[in-house]
PAKETI-741376 format. One line per field, with one value per residue (C-alpha): x, y, z; residue in one letter; residue number from 1; chain. Coordinates in pm, whole numbers, plus 50000, padded with zeros to 5 digits. Each point is the difference from the previous one (the first is absolute). Layout:
# PAKETI-741376
xx: [X,...]
yy: [Y,...]
zz: [Z,...]
timi: [A,...]
drense: [NUM,...]
seke: [A,...]
This chain:
# PAKETI-741376
xx: [76080,50019,49724,50072,49775,50168,50301,49766,49722,50283,50129,49646,49935,50328,49900,49674,50163,50264,49732,49839,50274,50124,49636,50040,49892,49849,49868,49690,49847,49827,49641,50048,49718,50028,50353,49948,50172,49760,49812,49961,49751,49643,49939,49633,49893,50083,49799,49688,50011,50022,49712,49776,49986,49831,49699,50202,50171,50313,49944,50225,50315,49903,49983,50308,50194,49875,50125,50331,50011,49870,50243,50282,49873,50094,50364,50227,50245,50283,50226,50147,49774,50002,50106,49641,49819,50229,49932,49624,50016,50190,49735,49680,50175,50008,49682,49823,50177,49842,49656,50082,50073,49677,49764,49966,49850,49777,49882,49915,49774,49847,49882,49858,49838,49838,49790,49703,50151,50003,50267,50123,50009,50177,50280,50010,50074,50279,50157,49999,50169,50257,50056,50069,50256,50157,50025,50119,50255,50145,50035,50152,50273,50068,50004,50220,50249,50008,50081,50377,49959,49797,50249,50276,49858,49987,50221,50156,49890,50075,50245,49912,50228,49992,50248,50293,49982,49660,50058,50298,49745,49780,50275,50257,50066,49978,50157,49965,50164,49949,49669,49845,49686,49737,50138,50042,49627,49865,50184,49901,50346,49991,49713,50215,50316,49808,49839,50342,50187,49799,50153,49693,49894,49652,49955,49671,50077,50350,49769,49769,50294,50197,49663,49916,50382,50025,49664,50142,50304,49823,49708,49837,49985,50362,50164,50273,50278,49858,49998,50347,50133,49827,50175,50326,49980,49880,50256,49851,50047,49805,49722,50002,49997,49686,49837,50056,49892,49668,49945,49933,49937,49666,49763,49816,49704,49938,50062,49723,49753,50063,49931,49662,49924,50030,49829,49704,49983,50231,50053,50281,50090,50010,50176,50251,50088,50007,50253,50184,50094,50077,50262,50164,50014,50063,50321,50168,50297,49872,49899,49717,49835,50037,49811,49699,50019,49966,49670,49857,50098,49814,49678,49960,50182,49885,49915,49700,49988,49957,49949,49930,49964,49900,50231,49681,49926,50367,49963,49685,50201,50258,50035,49921,50314,49869,50158,50245,50160,50361,50243,50259,50382,50233,50270,49951,50266,50121,49664,49831,49682,49723,49623,49755,49920,49666,50027,49746,50000,49863,50078,49955,50087,50065,50014,50309,49949,50230,49933,50245,49957,49738,50138,49878,50076,49907,49941,49958,49863,50001,50078,50153,49862,50254,50013,50346,50249,50336,50239,50319,50241,49734,49691,49697,49832,49689,49907,49713,50093,49803,50173,49843,50189,49974,50179,50048,50097,50006,49922,50000,49893,50150,50096,50290,49800,49943,50223,49993,50372,49938,50055,49653,50027,49847,49925,49873,49899,50048,49901,50089,49821,50135,49695,50173,50360,50150,50375,50146,50020,49641,49968,50276,49913,50138,50241,49710,49828,50347,50052,49676,50084,50340,49814,49732,50253,50231,49713,49905,50316,50011,49677,50073,50259,49786,49742,50208,50098,49633,49903,50333,49886,49617,50101,50274,49732,49735,50221,50064,49662,49904,50305,49937,49620,50038,50274,49766,49698,50262,50066,49658,49908,50289,49917,49639,50057,50264,49784,49654,50071,50375,50043,49690,50049,50352,49899,49773,50297,49765,50248,49830,50172,49970,49880,49887,50078,49894,49871,49765,49874,49708,50090,50236,49992,50157,49973,50141,50026,49947,50129,50288,50204,49851,49637,49824,49807,49778,49916,49684,49914,49910,49667,50079,49943,49700,50083,50105,50027,50180,50147,49989,50130,49959,50106,50037,49896,50336,50130,49745,50035,50380,49956,49814,50255,50231,49761,50105,49658,50106,49963,49955,49722,49807,49714,49694,50133,50357,49853,49766,50321,50177,49712,49976,50403,49962,49721,50282,49903,49777,49836,49791,49730,49755,49647,49998,50374,49991,49767,50180,50152,49877,50192,50173,50334,50109,50301,50066,50118,50366,49933,49741,49848,49835,49978,49856,49834,49867,49779,49658,49953,50061,50266,49997,50178,50090,50118,50174,50005,50152,49791,49758,49845,49748,50065,50032,49762,50047,50343,49911,50273,50079,49741,49965,49826,49930,49791,49965,49963,49867,50122,49801,50146,49876,50210,50352,49922,49939,49763,50054,49649,49985,49831,49664,50215,50096,50249,50051,50153,50169,50155,49987,49673,49862,49647,49705,50092,50388,49903,49788,50296,50233,49827,49896,50384,50096,49719,50154,50349,49888,49810,49706,50154,50334,50065,50325,50116,50156,50033,50117,49884,50386,49977,49686,50107,50321,49820,49739,49726,49761,50148,49812,50043,49922,50061,50047,50054,50080,50107,50235,50180,50032,49818,49998,49913,49955,49999,49862,49780,49734,49662,49842,50265,49956,49634,50067,50292,49703,49796,49950,50179,50267,50067,50300,50332,50244,50364,50313,50265,50283,50132,50168,50226,50096,50366,50309,49957,50241,50032,50304]
yy: [40699,50367,50181,50294,50212,49890,50285,50292,49898,49983,50363,50081,49877,50157,50320,50012,49929,50309,50208,49935,50068,50309,50145,50386,50115,50298,50219,50018,49732,50070,49864,49657,49950,50321,50072,50370,50176,49910,50281,50107,49767,50154,50072,49797,50011,50390,50070,49824,50176,50333,49915,50010,50372,50097,50233,50107,50352,49756,49905,50250,49914,49627,50045,50199,49738,49705,50197,50018,49621,49910,50217,49789,49696,50155,50006,49746,49836,49935,49841,50223,50258,50316,50334,50139,49708,50022,50388,49925,49753,50253,50235,49808,49878,50379,50092,49691,50132,50302,49845,49801,50326,50145,49699,50223,50255,49748,49825,50345,50057,49658,50117,50301,49893,49697,50143,49862,49625,49863,50048,49623,50013,50315,49860,49660,50249,50192,49678,49889,50294,49961,49608,50125,50236,49705,49804,50298,50057,49645,49976,50368,49866,49685,50164,50263,49732,49839,50323,49941,49618,50121,50316,49765,49860,50329,50017,49641,49648,49771,49760,49682,49770,49970,50163,49783,50019,49875,49676,49934,50016,49755,49766,50032,49812,50162,49917,50131,50038,49747,50091,49876,49750,50268,50250,49761,49870,50349,50115,49701,49980,49629,50027,50298,49804,49738,50189,50216,49673,49798,49830,50050,50360,50133,50392,50058,49776,50204,50294,49874,49884,50335,50228,49758,50027,50374,50080,49832,50193,50302,49927,50281,49776,49933,50244,50243,49792,49695,50184,50121,49668,49883,50291,49872,49644,50051,50095,50315,49827,49688,50257,50152,49652,49952,50282,49952,49662,50106,50256,50087,50301,50059,50104,50325,49932,49626,50170,50291,49716,49773,50300,50079,49653,49996,50313,49863,49659,49942,49624,49732,50015,50358,50053,49738,50184,50351,49874,49812,50337,50154,49772,50050,50344,49966,49797,50184,50205,50270,50299,50054,49666,50067,50321,49788,49772,50255,50155,49621,49940,50331,49980,49631,49827,50272,49926,49769,50061,50327,50030,50288,50064,50304,50111,49971,49649,49917,50166,49814,49679,50059,49765,50121,49994,49868,50191,49788,50006,49963,49976,50287,49924,50266,50192,50366,50232,49752,49918,49641,50064,49722,49966,49970,50194,50007,50087,50048,50154,50018,49946,50258,49979,50334,49999,50204,50083,49840,49931,49744,49764,49920,50186,50008,50146,49774,50199,49893,50198,49907,50035,49806,50061,49871,49936,49944,49997,50143,49887,50188,50064,49867,50179,49856,50255,49918,50150,50032,50079,50053,50009,50040,49907,50016,49765,50040,49749,50028,49694,50002,49742,50005,49830,49839,49895,50146,50255,50013,50078,50364,49969,50127,50338,50068,50306,50002,50224,49833,50139,49810,50123,49855,49888,49862,49971,49782,50004,49829,50301,50078,49892,50239,50351,50306,49761,49823,50329,50142,49701,50002,50391,49929,49673,50227,50291,49698,49849,50364,50129,49632,50028,50129,49745,49705,50128,49965,49651,49876,50168,49852,49663,50021,50133,49673,49775,50141,49989,49638,49895,50159,49847,49665,50006,50162,49712,49744,50119,50012,49656,49872,50206,49893,49612,50064,50166,49756,49695,50132,50195,50030,49593,49938,50249,49898,49651,50101,50199,50322,50257,50267,50318,50339,50266,50262,50053,50316,50194,50312,50196,49753,49697,49709,49920,49680,49892,49627,49799,49615,49851,49825,50110,49777,50167,50303,50218,50315,50206,50173,50264,49890,50145,50275,49896,50173,50340,50021,49611,49847,49734,49907,49720,49962,49677,49922,49691,49929,49916,49691,49945,49983,49719,49815,49965,49865,49727,49767,49946,50062,49694,49798,49737,50024,49828,50170,49989,50106,50288,50135,49991,50208,50255,49999,50089,50261,50159,49962,49999,49909,50320,49871,49762,49869,49890,49612,49979,49670,49851,49697,50093,49787,49733,50213,50047,50331,50071,50374,50237,50093,50353,50183,49655,50245,50372,50236,50333,50305,50213,50183,49897,49656,49732,49752,49657,49832,49619,49949,49601,49825,49679,49898,49656,49871,49632,49815,50189,50254,50188,50361,50206,50387,50082,50344,50054,50342,50118,50320,50130,50329,50143,50080,50158,49920,50190,49858,49708,50015,49765,49844,49902,49788,50254,49887,49870,49694,49759,50125,49712,50027,49707,49833,49811,50027,49819,50106,49692,50082,50325,49851,49725,50260,50288,49704,49993,50348,50112,49778,50145,50379,50069,50239,50214,50084,50196,50171,50149,50318,50116,49718,50001,50083,50340,50115,49919,50207,50278,50034,50057,49842,50076,49936,49987,50336,49937,49744,50043,49739,50177,49990,49698,50142,49956,50309,49961,50293,49944,50234,50006,50253,49824,50217,49904,49658,50012,50122,49756,49710,50107,49737,50244,50232,50306,50017,50115,50266,49860,50119,50147,49927,49748,50297,50010,49639,49955,49874,49631,49748,49972,50228]
zz: [58132,50049,49815,49781,50205,50333,49985,49938,50215,50291,49847,50041,50358,50139,49814,50158,50360,49955,49864,50356,50193,49806,49921,50039,50362,49895,50295,49750,49788,49681,49919,49911,49794,49776,50022,50116,50295,50343,50127,50330,50205,50079,50332,49970,50353,50065,49681,50125,50303,49881,49764,50342,49979,49714,50077,50361,50038,49971,49610,49883,50180,49965,49625,49982,50207,49785,49662,50158,50078,49672,49828,50199,49850,49641,50120,49804,50234,49730,50015,50004,50104,49768,50213,49883,50176,50311,50004,49994,50297,50202,49920,50063,50338,50106,49862,50201,50307,49978,49975,50290,50187,49885,50204,50338,49814,49788,50304,50150,49673,50047,50333,49877,49683,50145,50274,49861,50053,50366,50209,49949,49615,50004,50228,49764,49698,50181,50135,49621,49900,50257,49916,49634,50137,50186,49670,49793,50271,50016,49628,49951,50290,49770,49671,50103,50170,49666,49788,50057,49848,49742,49928,49953,49639,49833,49704,50105,49982,50304,49994,49884,50195,50401,50196,50055,50386,49926,49819,50245,50268,49808,49913,50287,50311,50300,50373,50362,50288,50277,50199,50276,49940,50106,49770,49703,50067,50028,49665,49820,49908,49915,49725,49857,49973,49844,49732,49917,50032,49768,49722,49795,50143,49990,49936,50145,50327,50009,50000,50266,50244,49970,50090,50280,50162,49907,50181,50311,49978,50010,50195,50220,50304,50042,50270,49890,50122,49797,49664,50117,50049,49656,49831,50155,49855,49695,49728,49803,49661,50111,50100,49649,49842,50201,49923,49608,50040,50182,49751,49586,49812,49996,49679,50133,49780,50165,50363,49918,49876,50283,50217,49846,50015,50332,50097,49779,50156,50334,49965,50130,49619,49947,50316,49914,49658,50154,50301,49746,49846,50360,50078,49627,50119,50350,49953,49715,50073,49734,50195,49742,50074,50382,49979,49812,50247,50284,49852,49965,50407,50066,49780,49949,50319,50250,50370,50050,50339,50185,50374,50199,50363,50211,50287,50250,49897,50066,50379,50039,49916,50202,50314,50353,50223,50344,50322,50165,50349,49999,50328,50049,50141,49907,50138,49980,50140,50220,50113,49963,49851,50025,49976,49698,49692,49795,49642,49769,49594,49687,49647,49739,49594,49843,49643,49820,49645,49757,49658,49958,50268,50301,50295,50366,50332,50280,50332,50339,50232,50411,50365,50270,50326,50308,50362,50090,50297,50009,50251,50052,50334,50228,49822,49860,49769,49862,49653,49775,49606,49683,49700,49677,49655,49641,49760,49606,49760,49621,49799,49606,49747,49657,49724,50187,50288,50358,50132,50383,50045,50182,50359,50184,50123,50377,50186,50386,50283,50346,50354,50343,50338,50339,50155,50321,50171,50235,50200,50244,50227,49997,50404,50089,50074,49826,49794,49806,49917,49907,49762,49828,49909,49862,49783,49893,49875,49829,49834,49891,49855,49793,49895,49657,49940,50104,49824,49651,50112,50064,49641,49827,50124,49912,49655,49979,50120,49775,49668,50085,50049,49702,49754,50162,49912,49655,49943,50143,49770,49707,50035,50035,49719,49771,50103,49935,49611,49928,50084,49899,49706,49846,50017,49839,49716,49932,49968,49750,49835,50052,50089,50245,49876,50170,49730,50235,50370,50143,50293,50025,50288,50023,49859,49902,49622,49859,49652,49881,49687,50061,49678,49882,49760,49738,50091,49927,50269,50049,49693,50050,50232,50365,50155,50248,50345,50221,50152,50339,50067,50248,49790,49604,49780,49608,49852,49603,49900,49852,50386,49984,49618,50066,50311,49781,49754,50233,50137,49778,49811,49645,49775,50349,50049,50321,50160,50134,50368,49898,49812,50285,50262,49717,50017,50402,49993,49738,50234,50247,50354,50280,49923,49729,50029,49734,50036,49969,49974,50173,49704,49836,49651,49693,49858,49684,49868,49876,49757,50021,49681,49944,50083,50209,50177,50213,49982,50230,49895,50198,49838,49964,50378,49994,50032,49696,49992,49674,49948,49685,49970,49733,50086,50241,50097,50243,50125,49678,49788,49742,49985,49865,49852,50031,50231,50163,50330,50143,50320,50157,50380,50116,50330,50312,50255,50397,50242,49955,49775,49638,49858,49658,49850,49688,49728,49821,49710,50180,49801,49669,49763,49653,49840,49664,49903,50335,50010,50244,50165,50056,50110,50273,50124,50024,50178,50266,50036,50025,50205,50297,49912,49956,50339,49994,50262,50175,50274,50038,50345,49915,50367,50239,50387,50044,49798,50157,50342,49962,49818,50335,49787,49752,49691,49641,49643,49877,49616,49787,49639,49709,49673,49728,50169,50337,50310,50224,50401,50221,50397,50253,50279,49929,50014,49763,49732,50114,49909,49662,49925,50079,49710,49727,49714,50015,49846,49733,50178,49830,49910,50183,49785,50234,49779,49811,50337,49943,50199,49805,49891,50023,49605,50028]
timi: [X,X,X,X,X,X,X,X,X,X,X,X,X,X,X,X,X,X,X,X,X,X,X,X,X,X,X,X,X,X,X,X,X,X,X,X,X,X,X,X,X,X,X,X,X,X,X,X,X,X,X,X,X,X,X,X,X,X,X,X,X,X,X,X,X,X,X,X,X,X,X,X,X,X,X,X,X,X,X,X,X,X,X,X,X,X,X,X,X,X,X,X,X,X,X,X,X,X,X,X,X,X,X,X,X,X,X,X,X,X,X,X,X,X,X,X,X,X,X,X,X,X,X,X,X,X,X,X,X,X,X,X,X,X,X,X,X,X,X,X,X,X,X,X,X,X,X,X,X,X,X,X,X,X,X,X,X,X,X,X,X,X,X,X,X,X,X,X,X,X,X,X,X,X,X,X,X,X,X,X,X,X,X,X,X,X,X,X,X,X,X,X,X,X,X,X,X,X,X,X,X,X,X,X,X,X,X,X,X,X,X,X,X,X,X,X,X,X,X,X,X,X,X,X,X,X,X,X,X,X,X,X,X,X,X,X,X,X,X,X,X,X,X,X,X,X,X,X,X,X,X,X,X,X,X,X,X,X,X,X,X,X,X,X,X,X,X,X,X,X,X,X,X,X,X,X,X,X,X,X,X,X,X,X,X,X,X,X,X,X,X,X,X,X,X,X,X,X,X,X,X,X,X,X,X,X,X,X,X,X,X,X,X,X,X,X,X,X,X,X,X,X,X,X,X,X,X,X,X,X,X,X,X,X,X,X,X,X,X,X,X,X,X,X,X,X,X,X,X,X,X,X,X,X,X,X,X,X,X,X,X,X,X,X,X,X,X,X,X,X,X,X,X,X,X,X,X,X,X,X,X,X,X,X,X,X,X,X,X,X,X,X,X,X,X,X,X,X,X,X,X,X,X,X,X,X,X,X,X,X,X,X,X,X,X,X,X,X,X,X,X,X,X,X,X,X,X,X,X,X,X,X,X,X,X,X,X,X,X,X,X,X,X,X,X,X,X,X,X,X,X,X,X,X,X,X,X,X,X,X,X,X,X,X,X,X,X,X,X,X,X,X,X,X,X,X,X,X,X,X,X,X,X,X,X,X,X,X,X,X,X,X,X,X,X,X,X,X,X,X,X,X,X,X,X,X,X,X,X,X,X,X,X,X,X,X,X,X,X,X,X,X,X,X,X,X,X,X,X,X,X,X,X,X,X,X,X,X,X,X,X,X,X,X,X,X,X,X,X,X,X,X,X,X,X,X,X,X,X,X,X,X,X,X,X,X,X,X,X,X,X,X,X,X,X,X,X,X,X,X,X,X,X,X,X,X,X,X,X,X,X,X,X,X,X,X,X,X,X,X,X,X,X,X,X,X,X,X,X,X,X,X,X,X,X,X,X,X,X,X,X,X,X,X,X,X,X,X,X,X,X,X,X,X,X,X,X,X,X,X,X,X,X,X,X,X,X,X,X,X,X,X,X,X,X,X,X,X,X,X,X,X,X,X,X,X,X,X,X,X,X,X,X,X,X,X,X,X,X,X,X,X,X,X,X,X,X,X,X,X,X,X,X,X,X,X,X,X,X,X,X,X,X,X,X,X,X,X,X,X,X,X,X,X,X,X,X,X,X,X,X,X,X,X,X,X,X,X,X,X,X,X,X,X,X,X,X,X,X,X,X,X,X,X]
drense: [1,2,3,4,5,6,7,8,9,10,11,12,13,14,15,16,17,18,19,20,21,22,23,24,25,26,27,28,29,30,31,32,33,34,35,36,37,38,39,40,41,42,43,44,45,46,47,48,49,50,51,52,53,54,55,56,57,58,59,60,61,62,63,64,65,66,67,68,69,70,71,72,73,74,75,76,77,78,79,80,81,82,83,84,85,86,87,88,89,90,91,92,93,94,95,96,97,98,99,100,101,102,103,104,105,106,107,108,109,110,111,112,113,114,115,116,117,118,119,120,121,122,123,124,125,126,127,128,129,130,131,132,133,134,135,136,137,138,139,140,141,142,143,144,145,146,147,148,149,150,151,152,153,154,155,156,157,158,159,160,161,162,163,164,165,166,167,168,169,170,171,172,173,174,175,176,177,178,179,180,181,182,183,184,185,186,187,188,189,190,191,192,193,194,195,196,197,198,199,200,201,202,203,204,205,206,207,208,209,210,211,212,213,214,215,216,217,218,219,220,221,222,223,224,225,226,227,228,229,230,231,232,233,234,235,236,237,238,239,240,241,242,243,244,245,246,247,248,249,250,251,252,253,254,255,256,257,258,259,260,261,262,263,264,265,266,267,268,269,270,271,272,273,274,275,276,277,278,279,280,281,282,283,284,285,286,287,288,289,290,291,292,293,294,295,296,297,298,299,300,301,302,303,304,305,306,307,308,309,310,311,312,313,314,315,316,317,318,319,320,321,322,323,324,325,326,327,328,329,330,331,332,333,334,335,336,337,338,339,340,341,342,343,344,345,346,347,348,349,350,351,352,353,354,355,356,357,358,359,360,361,362,363,364,365,366,367,368,369,370,371,372,373,374,375,376,377,378,379,380,381,382,383,384,385,386,387,388,389,390,391,392,393,394,395,396,397,398,399,400,401,402,403,404,405,406,407,408,409,410,411,412,413,414,415,416,417,418,419,420,421,422,423,424,425,426,427,428,429,430,431,432,433,434,435,436,437,438,439,440,441,442,443,444,445,446,447,448,449,450,451,452,453,454,455,456,457,458,459,460,461,462,463,464,465,466,467,468,469,470,471,472,473,474,475,476,477,478,479,480,481,482,483,484,485,486,487,488,489,490,491,492,493,494,495,496,497,498,499,500,501,502,503,504,505,506,507,508,509,510,511,512,513,514,515,516,517,518,519,520,521,522,523,524,525,526,527,528,529,530,531,532,533,534,535,536,537,538,539,540,541,542,543,544,545,546,547,548,549,550,551,552,553,554,555,556,557,558,559,560,561,562,563,564,565,566,567,568,569,570,571,572,573,574,575,576,577,578,579,580,581,582,583,584,585,586,587,588,589,590,591,592,593,594,595,596,597,598,599,600,601,602,603,604,605,606,607,608,609,610,611,612,613,614,615,616,617,618,619,620,621,622,623,624,625,626,627,628,629,630,631,632,633,634,635,636,637,638,639,640,641,642,643,644,645,646,647,648,649,650,651,652,653,654,655,656,657,658,659,660,661,662,663,664,665,666,667,668,669,670,671,672,673,674,675,676,677,678,679,680,681,682,683,684,685,686,687,688,689,690,691,692,693,694,695,696,697,698,699,700,701,702,703,704,705,706,707,708,709,710,711,712,713,714,715,716,717,718,719,720,721,722,723,724,725,726,727,728,729,730,731,732,733,734,735,736,737,738,739,740,741,742,743,744]
seke: [A,A,A,A,A,A,A,A,A,A,A,A,A,A,A,A,A,A,A,A,A,A,A,A,A,A,A,A,A,A,A,A,A,A,A,A,A,A,A,A,A,A,A,A,A,A,A,A,A,A,A,A,A,A,A,A,A,A,A,A,A,A,A,A,A,A,A,A,A,A,A,A,A,A,A,A,A,A,A,A,A,A,A,A,A,A,A,A,A,A,A,A,A,A,A,A,A,A,A,A,A,A,A,A,A,A,A,A,A,A,A,A,A,A,A,A,A,A,A,A,A,A,A,A,A,A,A,A,A,A,A,A,A,A,A,A,A,A,A,A,A,A,A,A,A,A,A,A,A,A,A,A,A,A,A,A,A,A,A,A,A,A,A,A,A,A,A,A,A,A,A,A,A,A,A,A,A,A,A,A,A,A,A,A,A,A,A,A,A,A,A,A,A,A,A,A,A,A,A,A,A,A,A,A,A,A,A,A,A,A,A,A,A,A,A,A,A,A,A,A,A,A,A,A,A,A,A,A,A,A,A,A,A,A,A,A,A,A,A,A,A,A,A,A,A,A,A,A,A,A,A,A,A,A,A,A,A,A,A,A,A,A,A,A,A,A,A,A,A,A,A,A,A,A,A,A,A,A,A,A,A,A,A,A,A,A,A,A,A,A,A,A,A,A,A,A,A,A,A,A,A,A,A,A,A,A,A,A,A,A,A,A,A,A,A,A,A,A,A,A,A,A,A,A,A,A,A,A,A,A,A,A,A,A,A,A,A,A,A,A,A,A,A,A,A,A,A,A,A,A,A,A,A,A,A,A,A,A,A,A,A,A,A,A,A,A,A,A,A,A,A,A,A,A,A,A,A,A,A,A,A,A,A,A,A,A,A,A,A,A,A,A,A,A,A,A,A,A,A,A,A,A,A,A,A,A,A,A,A,A,A,A,A,A,A,A,A,A,A,A,A,A,A,A,A,A,A,A,A,A,A,A,A,A,A,A,A,A,A,A,A,A,A,A,A,A,A,A,A,A,A,A,A,A,A,A,A,A,A,A,A,A,A,A,A,A,A,A,A,A,A,A,A,A,A,A,A,A,A,A,A,A,A,A,A,A,A,A,A,A,A,A,A,A,A,A,A,A,A,A,A,A,A,A,A,A,A,A,A,A,A,A,A,A,A,A,A,A,A,A,A,A,A,A,A,A,A,A,A,A,A,A,A,A,A,A,A,A,A,A,A,A,A,A,A,A,A,A,A,A,A,A,A,A,A,A,A,A,A,A,A,A,A,A,A,A,A,A,A,A,A,A,A,A,A,A,A,A,A,A,A,A,A,A,A,A,A,A,A,A,A,A,A,A,A,A,A,A,A,A,A,A,A,A,A,A,A,A,A,A,A,A,A,A,A,A,A,A,A,A,A,A,A,A,A,A,A,A,A,A,A,A,A,A,A,A,A,A,A,A,A,A,A,A,A,A,A,A,A,A,A,A,A,A,A,A,A,A,A,A,A,A,A,A,A,A,A,A,A,A,A,A,A,A,A,A,A,A,A,A,A,A,A,A,A,A,A,A,A,A,A,A,A,A,A,A,A,A,A,A,A,A,A,A,A,A,A,A,A,A,A,A,A,A,A,A,A,A,A,A,A,A,A,A,A,A,A,A,A,A,A,A,A,A,A,A,A,A,A,A,A,A,A,A]
């Protein structure tokens, strides 16, 4: 029997469902607890950093900057935002930008006004003010990019209905042209069709499927011809549907909150939430959204690997070309020439300044010494030749790969000297002498032409040798990079994307982003390299954490042995060894947390490893829940090796209701898994041999999420680098010149 409450109850349920789907998608949400319009979120970490400058010459600057940030937090975001509040936002951004521009003067005042402090303490204060500038600049960039979205709400409410095309994308069925199996697998089209053609579609799964396919369509690792091919086979309307499925209108207040949460506590969870907004923006077809995505790309997905190699080191590492002996068999002006030639040359690298690509000029300088005999008309003329040649070939490494298409250019000089002459008439009086005189005159008359022919031959052969050697080396390099670098990264869905490739008079600079589209990258200022170093490299902790995210640990269960193998894989290669790594692991089982199963942090001259476990059990004993394990390593330099030594804090445990006996049992397990020392061989024997000298690590700094290494061969610098502690490093501001990102 139908209850009298049945119809109203059904109507209530239907109304709730409709309300959920038709709720207003305002760009800015009101405070749900008070009903008041939401305020601009506070920049808590930046405010805390500014507190450090009390009683210093920078106090006035820090106070005024803090006041401006606090006044931003008083702005109400609507919806719709009031014109006066929008004007306040724009004014405060301009004022904060001026505060950032004053940092150089503030740093100078700190250096002058803290003369009584130690040099290290003053340097630390200066570094902090530059860190604050970096944090201020990235916020200003994102806030400015959002101004167009915020301004769109002035005097108008945002439509409460999603766009018609957006709804079509959520519920429409899609079809593709027939593609090769490899393309179908690469683009994940089977998963995409399954989600979009489902009779019971799930909006979130459709969004994730669309994002994955779009990320691969616009992957930075595809070649230009592959991009062009995909643009031809995908209908623009289908691409539009996928983009609309992959994005939703953002709430500015929520986005700003997520950004500040990530600034305050960078974890897998805050990265995931910030990246979700980034993808909403990057796949949107609205130019204002794309401008905001570009700002996030440049400041929160910045390059997380930087490598700089000096021209001096490149020339040291150029392989020596051994001298060769080649037979000569040729026809020159009707004469049959035979003999031997001895070729010796050396290769040099010249850097060609270029702000947009790595550009080199390979130069071969060599000599050809020859001993030949030319036979013609009964004469045998013995010659000694000396030819000097130079060959130049330009190589360019850009975003689209290696360009070695230019033909080598060669120059040469050649000299031939007759050292002996024989003829069939040598034994005939008078005629023999006359024949020699005629032959000598003919040789002299033909000398310019002969010399030109010899020069042409030398240049042609030298160019061919250069081109052949370059092509051989490039084939080997491409194969090595693909097998050892690119293929493993692609297997992990980590797309190496060049952010900057440039050449100066002294060095080659390459900056890369190693991150999937669903991952974040560097957001802090990298440490500057040691001045004048032969080579320097900076790596952000996001590289390691992005790799860990792809290791299949999240929410999975492993034995202790399986987990140790994962650690070995994480540290990567034979260049890493651990003391006692052959110890048998204990009988234990680990269930990792869904987010941040392992987290690497680089700061305060330490490497910190954190395990987040949903549960752990030793044998058939107690099962512990929600366990957090931390340990830190302090680096020490030994020539070309970095030794990571476990800090005195040892293993730190945090969990629910851990007794003393529990801690003892757990420490026993983790002391076996986390070795007391790891040795990382930064400079392999092969590099040492190629460089031709005893290189060493002259700088090692771990700060603000970065590890910075500089390499040189100065004994004094090596001695300094081997000290137990390292001075604070200044931060690079080169990120302001970030190249155009793939978000466009």
